[in-house]
N, C-alpha and C positions, 0 to 999 in steps of 0.2 A: 504494500500500500504506500502511496506517495504522500510525503509530508505536505501539509498545507503551506502555500506561499505566505510569506510574512511581511510583505510591504507592497506598496503600489507599484514600485519599479519592477519587482519580480512578477507580480500578478499581471501587469499591463505593460510589458517592456517596450513595445513599439510606440504606444501612445505617450508614455512618460518621456521617452527620448525626444519625440516631436515637441511635446510641451516644454521640455527644457531648452530646446533650440529656440522656440518662440520666446522663452524668458530672456535668452541672450539678445534676441532682436528687440525686446521691450527695453532692456537696459540701454541699448544703442539709441533707440528712439527717445528714451527719457533724457539721456545725457545731451543728445543733439537738440531736443526740444527745449531743454533748459538754457542752453547756451546760444542757440540760433535766434535770429530776429523773429519776434512774433508779431510785432505791430509797428507801423510808422504813423505817427501823428503829425499832421500838417496844419499849422495854425496860420491864418492870414496869408496863405499861399507863399510865405517866405521862410517860415521857421519849421524845420523838419526835425523830428525826434524819433529815431528808430530804437526800439527797446527789445531786449531779450528778458527772460525771467530773471536770469542771474544779473543782467545789467540793471534791471529795475530794482533788484534787491540792493545792489550797491548804491543806487540813487536814494533808496529809502534810508539807508544808514547815513549817507552824507547829509540828508535832510533831518536826521534825528528821529525818524519814525521807527523806533526800536520795536514797539509792540506789533505794528503791522509787518515789519521785517520778520519777527519771530513766528507770527501766524503763517506767513507765506512759506518760510523755510520748513515749518512743521508739516503743513499740508501738501506742499509741492515737492519736497525732497525727502524728509525723514520718513513719513508714513508710507509713501510709495516704495521706498527702498526696503523698509521693514517688511512690507507685504511681499515684495519680490523674494526676499530672503526666506520668508516662511513658505512661500510656494515652492521655492527650490528645495527646501528641506523636506517638504511633503513628497516631492517627486524623487528624492534621493534614495539610492539603494541602501544607504546606511541607516535609514529609519526603519527599525525592525520590531517594534513592540506597539501593542495597542494603546498603551498609556501615552506614549510619545505622539502617536498619530492623533489621538484625541486632544492632547495639549496644543499641537500645532494647528489643528482644525479650529480650536477655540480661538487661538490668536488670530488666525486668518479671518474668522467671522468678526472679531472686534475691529480689525483694521479695515475690513470691507465696509463697515458702516460709515467710514469716513472717505471712501474712495471718490464719491461724486463731488467732494469739496474741492478737488483739483480744478474743476471747471469754475467753481465759485472764486477760487484764488486768482485765476487769470482775470476774472472780471474785477476783482479788487485791485489787481496790479494796474489794469487799464485806468481805473479811476485814480489810483495813487500817482500816476504820472501826469495828473492834472489835465485831463481831457477837457478843454475849454468848450464854451458854447459855440465858438466859431472854429471848428476843427474838422479836418478830413482824416479818415482812418483807413489804412491799408493793412490787411492781414498778410503775414508771411509764412513761409514753410515751417518755421519753428513751432507755431501754434498747431499746425496739422501733425507734426511729429509728436508733440506733447499729447495731443488728443488721441493719436493712434496708440501711444503707450498706455494711456488710461483705458481705452476700449479693449485693447488686447489683454491687458491685465484682468479686466472684467470677464472676458471670454475664458482665459486660462483658469481663473478662479472658479467659474461655473463648472468647467470640465473637471477640475480637481475635486470639487465637492461631489460631483456625480460619480467619479471613480471611487472616492472614499466611501460613498454610500453603497456602491456595489461590493466593495471590499469587505465592509462590515456585515453584509447580509449573510 
């Protein structure tokens, strides 16, 4: 009689490998989305300000907006990175006991509650760079990369939850 498989990676080897590759793509999209230009604000047709999330963060620090800086760092960088680390651990071959699986699933559910705040954070950043009443706004590829990272994370999370449900049955 064959021993039962003891983790997601051994029970679903092909799918967990694909999901881990997607996690690598998410990291690339997240880093690029944070550092690439997300928006250009044009005021009075003469003044242009192109901003990335990281650039906006440095402007917030320069302007003394520490609380807003900390909120954006928490919801745009720290929580997404923690969620990716937890997802990677759940898909790892080294995760081999039910207690650890449950612990990481619980963490992922807690981080998942905050995942849509990423979109809200970008809206805060746009407001924080002082979008005037007479301003033109152009979106850039950084915003799309960041949004792709958020959406792919949501897809991977949903798939990992489904796999873990199948695993525990």
